[in-house]
Steps between C-alpha positions, in 0.01 A plus 500: 500500500807608315293562181249704694763725656659541162168607343439744790841656432478514118136587442511854622783571254328338199162681588686833547677453172175428317319795657796725421490390129117582504581844639780552249264416205236755620759766546667462163158475333380822678815682387458380140128582504587854627759537229263383233223725625711801486639401166150470358415846601285398804251339254234323712355319205803293452415169649830341434672656804217371716509145348875479547474613860222254570701215356791592735259520802373162408846348478588669822201349679599152371836538671345625821238214500793245459651642794170467697467136395855421607429668850240230565783253564598681822163586642462408870172647620154543368535877531797515257302270264192727499717806425694329237187355341335835488806658338518227245130522422540866453788458264309233298199729474718784383672277248173391345386859484818610323474200249143601427593867456781398279275278285244780450778753453657300223168437326429878504837562340444246235147616396613831321755308297237239386264773393745679283574188300 
């Protein structure tokens, strides 16, 4: 009983902190990306900015997914579980898409260097 009450008290703070870290990562990465984009003269062909931003979004989603997993401890109803599961599945899918995009983007950046050797 005491542990359950303690978890119900502390988990919202833990999950809120993890989600805030995720938001901070995205915000900082977006500001860095905008700065780099302007610094590069609005060059749309520079994939480095996009890859760095995708890495930050992926890291942010990992923090947010961790918060969703921790929230499962205090779920009381099936409706809460369904909503939480849907959000978690969406974040997992987004993470996989970002990892796939990063993998392909990094390959594309390496190909021109290999051809010039």
